[in-house]
N, C-alpha and C positions, 0 to 999 in steps of 0.2 A: 412634362419635362422632368428629366432627372437632374436634380440640383445636388452638387457635391460640396461638402465642407470638410477640408483637411485640417489637421491640427497645425497651428502656427508654429514655425520652427525658427523664426528670428530670435536673436539673443534676448532672453527674459521677456518674451512676448506671451502674455497670459490671456489675452483676449481671444474670443472665438467669434466667427462671423455671424452667428445667429443664436438666439435664445430658444428654449423649448417652445415658447409661445409663438415665435416666428415659424417654427416647424409646423405647429398646428395650423397656422394660417395657410401655409403651402399645401399641406395635406387636405385641407378643406376645399381647395380648388382642384384636387385630383393629381397633384404632382408627387413625385417620388423624391424623398430626401435621404441622401447617403452621407453619413457622418463618420469620420475616422474615430476609432476607439480612443477614448479619453480626450477628445478634442476640446471639450468644455470644462475639464477639471480645473484649469487655471482660473476660470471665472466662477467656480463652485457649481457648475452644472454637471451632473453625473450622466453616464450612459443610460442609466435607468430612466432618468427624466426625459431624455430624448426618445427612448423607446416608447414610453407612455404617450409622448406627443405624436408618435407615428413614424419616427425616423428608423432607418435601417443602419446598424452599426457595422462598419467594415474594419478589418484588422489593420490595414496599412493605407498610407497616402496613395500609393500606386493604384490600389484597387479603386479608390475614390476617383482619381484622375482618369483611369481607364474607363470607368463606367458612366461618368457624369457628362451631361450636355453643357451644363454651366457650372463653373467652379466659382464658389463664393468664398472670399478670403477677407482678412483684415489688412495685412501688410503686403507689400510687393512680393512676388514670388522670388524665392532664393534660387541660386544657380541650379540646384538639384531639382527644384520644382519646375523651372523653365523647361527642363528636359522632358518632363512628363506631360506638358501641355501639347495639344495636337491641333491639327488643321480642323476648321469648322467648329471648334470648341469656343465657348464664351468664357472669358475671365472677367470677374467683377470684383474690384478691390481698390485700395489706395495704391497708386503707382508712382507718382512723382518722377516721371520718365526724364524730364528735362535735366534732372540732376545726375543721371546715370546712363552713360553711353552703353556700358556693358549690359545693364538690364534691358534697355531698349533693343539692343541687337539680339539678346536672348529670346525675348518675346517675339520679335519679328521672325526669327528662325523657326519658331514653333508653328507658325502659320495660323495661330489662333486670332480671335478678335478680342481686344482688351478694352474694357470700359473702366474708366477711372472715377472713383467716387469724387475726387477733389476737383474735377473739371465739369461735373454736372452743374448746370447753371440755369437759374430761373430768369424769366424776362426782366426782372428788376435788378439783375446782376448778382444776386445772392447765391451762395454756394451751399445748398441745403445738407449735403452729405459731409462736407468739411466742417460745417459750423459746430456740431456737437463735440468733435475732437479738439477743435480750436478753443472752445470754451474750457474744456478740461485742461489742455496744455497751458492755456493762459493762466488759469488758477494755480496749476502746479508749479509754474515757473517761479513764482514768488516764494512758495513754500520751499522749493529746492534751493533757490538763491539764499534764503534766510539760513538754511542749514549749512551751506558752504561758506557763509560769512563767519560762522563760528570758528574760533581759533583752532580747535581740535581737528577741524576738517581742512585747515590750511588758509582760512580766510582772515580778514582784518580783526576779527573779534568784535564785530559791531552788531548791536541789536537793532532790528529794523525800526521799532517804535521808540527807541531811546527810553529814558526815564526822566523824572522831574529833574530839571537842571542840566540835562544832557541831551544834545540835539538828536533828532531822529536821523536815520540813514537816508541817503539820497538814492531813489530808484528812478532810473531813466528808461523809458519805454519807447522803442522805435516802432511806430505804427499804431494807429488809433482804431483799427478795425475790431472784429470780434475778439481776436486773441489779445490784443493790446488792452482793450477795454476790460476784459476779465482779469488780466494781470493787474491793472490799475485798481480795480475794486478790492482785490485781496491786499495789495500793498497799502492802500489807504486804510483798509480795515485793520491792518496791523500797526498803523500809526506812522508809516514812513512818509517822507516828503516825496512827491511823485512829479516827474516831468514827462509829459506825453508829447512826442514829436510826430507830426504827420504833414504831408504836403497838401491835404484837402482841408481848406479853411472851414468849409461848411461842417465837416466832421468834427473839427476842433470846437466850433461853436456848440454843436450838439453835446459834446463831452463836457464843456463848461456848464451846460444847463443841467445835465443829469448826474454828474458825479459830485459827491460830497466829501470834503476833507481838505487837506493841505496839498494842493497840487497846482501846476501851471501847464498850460498848453503852449507849444512853440511851433511855429511854421518851419517846415523842413528846408534847410539848405546846408551846404557844406560847413559854413561858419557856425550855425546853431548846433549842428550835430557835434562838431569838434569841441565846442565849449561845454556842452552837456556831458559828453563822454568823459571829459577830464575830471569832473567832480562826482561822477557816479560811484556809489558803493556797489550797486547792483545794476547791470545793464541788461535789459531784456530786448532781444531782437524778435519783432513780431510783424515782419514785412511780408506781404504776399502779392504776387502778380499771378492770377489764376493759371495754373499749368506750367508757368515759365520758371526759369531759374531765378532765384532771388537776386536782386541787385546788391552789390557790395556798397554799403553806406558808411561802414566804419573801416578805415584802412589801418594798416599796421602802425603807422606813425601815431594815429589817434590812440590805439591801444597802449602804446608806450607812455602816453601821458596819464594813464590811469594810476590810481594809488595802489601800492603793493598790497596784495591780499583782497583786492576787489574781485567781483565775480561777474562773468558774462554767461547768460543763459540764452542761447540762440534757438528759438522755437522754429525759425524758418530753415533750420538745417536740413529738413526733408527736401527742400528745394535748393540746396547748396549753401544756405546760410547767407546772412547779410553782413557778417563780420569777416574781414580778410583772414584773420588768424584762426578761425574756427574750422574744425573738421569733425566728421561724424564720430560719435562715441557710442557706447552701449551701456545698458543698465549695470552690467557686471564690471565695467571700467569707465565710469561716467565722466571723469574730469581729468584735465591735464593743465599744467602751468606753462604760461609763456609770457615773457616780459613782466613776471611777477603777478600776473592776473590768472585766476582760475577760470578755465573755459569748460562749459558744460554743453555738449552737443549731442545728447541722446536723441536718436531719430524716431523713437516710439515711446515718447513720454507717457501717453495715456495707458500704455501697457502695464504700468505700475499700479494702476487702480482698475483692474480688469472687470470687476463686477459692475461698477458704475459705467465704465466705458462700453461694455458689451450691450448693456441695456440701452444706453444712449444711441449707440451705433445702429442696433436693430430697429429702434424707433424710427430712425431716419431712412435707412436703406430699404426696409421691408416693402413699402409701396412700389418702389422701382423693381425690386426682385420679383414681386408678384406680377407686375406688368410684363417684364421680360419673359417670365416663365409661361404666362398665359398666351402671349402673342407670338413669342419666338422672335428670332432675328432674321430679317431686318424690319418686320412689320411693327414691332414695338417702337422702333426709332421713327418710323413714319408718323406715328401718332403722338410722339413726345419730343418736343424740341429740346427740353433739358437733357434727355438721354442722348440726343444727337451730339450735344456739346461734350458728353462724356466719352465718346469713342476716341481713343488715342491711336490704336492700331487696328486695322481691319484686314483680316486674312493675310497677316504678315506684312502689311504695308502701313507706314506712318500716314495718318490722315489728319491729326490735330496740328493746326498751324504753328503753335508755339513749340511743340516737340520737333516739328520739321525745321523750324528756325534754329533750334539748338543743335541739330545734327543734320545739316543740309546734305552731307555726303551719303547718309543712310536713306534719306527721303528720296 
């Protein structure tokens, strides 16, 4: 199979869909790997490294899209990339379609088959290709929040860990899954007081057992969320329903109760966000203020640490890439239930139930 990797063009997206070692693995199985010129430079991988691994370097993204049987990406295709997709081509990347009607329609129009990293699901319910980026985004959320709490960045001027005789900051995390747990670990490590809110009591019991530091777990309901939001210095949204639009757990009235200069980092923004007042932002313009609260809604947070992210992503995606390349479509799906969960659009038609539910008129 011809596997194509274009350079990512989303704002300040420095990741690339495969490492040179991943290329070597594909070449060892007899596949052809086509990489756009300088696709890996943001992750410090040079064209020479890819050439040594056996890839062919093409000058433009159009050449890659025109030649490849499968397009391997990191982020969802931008409008100009959707126009280059074609019928009977495979697209394998993060999609988050339920949050974007325009993107969904664009991919449908291309006639391609789109498989989303984030909806590949194992029998135990885990999401193996979303997990590594969730870990990174969770850890970054507290680092980012700590920076924006600094007065020079518009925040309250609060140090997360406080100092002797001065209280720590309050970090409230909505969601106790992979992302929320990683956020809690970093916040606790920095000395903050952490509140983790989740609707799954068994998950809260688990977190009570494994986390160390000054924190509390709270069962999720509108009252507990409202109370916790009101005292948060940093609010982290880490809510996920696989493939679906994130539920709005924090409404605008709740945001109005937050202290001036407090910070919201909504990691679930890829799926629409769980805070009513949040909207997508970018690394080049990451925050905005509303009701005196700084809102951070960058949709590709791990793109800021591309070397780490690209290695972590390739570690997770490569077995599925190798399977798709070796077996082709649809044979690969017949042999892999997790891959079947990943198919969002097939030959231009919505097939994933949560995407169909989000856009019933398109389905």
